C-alpha positions in Angstrom: 35.1 -22.4 0.8 37.0 -23.3 4.0 40.6 -22.9 3.1 43.2 -22.3 0.4 46.4 -24.3 0.0 49.3 -22.9 -2.0 52.2 -25.0 -3.2 55.3 -23.0 -2.6 57.8 -25.4 -4.1 60.4 -27.6 -2.3 57.6 -29.9 -1.0 56.1 -27.0 1.1 52.6 -25.7 1.2 50.9 -22.7 2.9 47.4 -23.4 4.2 45.2 -20.4 4.9 41.9 -20.5 6.8 39.7 -18.1 4.7 37.4 -16.8 7.5 40.2 -15.9 9.9 43.2 -15.4 7.7 45.2 -17.7 10.0 47.8 -19.9 8.2 50.3 -22.6 8.7 53.0 -24.2 6.6 53.5 -27.9 5.9 56.6 -29.7 4.8 57.1 -33.2 3.5 58.8 -35.2 6.3 62.5 -36.1 6.1 61.6 -39.8 5.5 59.7 -38.8 2.3 62.1 -36.4 0.5 61.2 -33.3 2.6 62.9 -30.9 4.9 60.7 -31.8 7.9 60.8 -28.1 9.1 57.0 -28.0 9.8 54.0 -30.2 10.3 53.7 -32.7 7.4 50.2 -33.2 6.0 49.8 -36.5 7.9 51.0 -34.7 11.1 48.1 -32.3 10.7 45.7 -35.2 10.5 47.0 -36.9 13.7 47.2 -33.6 15.5 43.7 -32.7 14.3 42.4 -35.8 16.1 43.7 -34.6 19.4 42.6 -31.1 18.8 39.1 -32.2 18.0 38.9 -34.5 21.0 39.9 -31.7 23.4 37.5 -29.2 21.7 34.6 -31.6 22.0 35.5 -32.3 25.6 35.6 -28.6 26.2 32.1 -28.1 24.7 30.7 -30.9 26.9 32.7 -29.7 30.0 31.0 -26.3 29.7 27.7 -27.9 30.1 28.9 -29.9 33.1 30.5 -26.9 34.7 33.9 -28.5 34.5 37.1 -26.5 33.7 39.5 -28.4 31.3 41.9 -25.5 30.9 45.6 -26.6 30.8 44.6 -30.0 29.6 47.1 -31.4 27.0 47.3 -34.1 24.4 50.6 -35.7 23.2 50.3 -37.2 19.7 52.4 -39.9 18.0 51.8 -40.8 14.4 52.9 -44.1 12.9 53.2 -44.6 9.2 53.2 -47.8 7.2 55.3 -48.2 4.1 53.2 -50.1 1.6 50.9 -48.3 0.9 52.4 -45.2 2.6 49.7 -44.1 4.9 49.0 -43.4 8.6 48.7 -46.8 10.3 48.3 -45.7 13.9 47.7 -42.6 16.0 48.5 -42.5 19.7 47.0 -39.8 21.8 47.8 -39.4 25.5 45.6 -36.8 27.2 46.5 -35.2 30.5 43.4 -33.9 32.3 42.4 -32.4 35.7 42.3 -34.9 38.5 39.5 -33.2 40.4 36.7 -34.3 38.0 34.2 -36.9 39.2 34.3 -40.4 37.8 30.8 -39.8 36.2 32.0 -36.7 34.4 35.2 -38.4 33.4 33.2 -41.1 31.6 31.0 -38.6 29.9 34.0 -36.6 28.7 35.9 -39.7 27.5 32.8 -40.9 25.6 32.5 -37.4 24.1 36.2 -37.4 22.9 35.9 -40.9 21.5 33.0 -39.8 19.3 34.5 -36.6 18.0 34.0 -35.8 14.3 37.6 -36.4 13.3 37.6 -39.8 15.1 34.6 -40.8 13.0 36.2 -39.3 9.8 39.4 -41.4 10.0 39.5 -44.6 8.1 38.7 -47.6 10.3 42.0 -49.3 9.4 43.8 -46.5 11.2 44.4 -47.8 14.8 43.6 -45.2 17.4 45.3 -45.7 20.8 43.8 -43.2 23.2 45.0 -42.9 26.9 43.2 -40.7 29.4 45.4 -39.6 32.4 43.4 -37.7 35.0 46.5 -36.2 36.7 46.7 -32.4 36.4 
């Protein structure tokens, strides 16, 4: 088992990673009867895409002897109303400028093929921007 999710009432859950004991809370968003005081479940999916992309890039960067520390990803999630679902995820990555063009292409291809990217339904539009500016 990977995790345990407990419903705490008031549209809030606590999610616990069993191996580490780390946890986080989710709230329903304000546009869906919630308090919006924490990540919503769909926020975690969109954020998970960016986290997976950076993690996979980090794995590949280690083999290329490239340092991606301080790289960031800004995430915007868009919802559709009928049916209510994620319709689009925008990820804007800011990455070190001192990486060769060859390694940039390798790292971008690695990010674009991360497991979360492949796990998302093909109807979810993914708008990914790579800014090599840090």
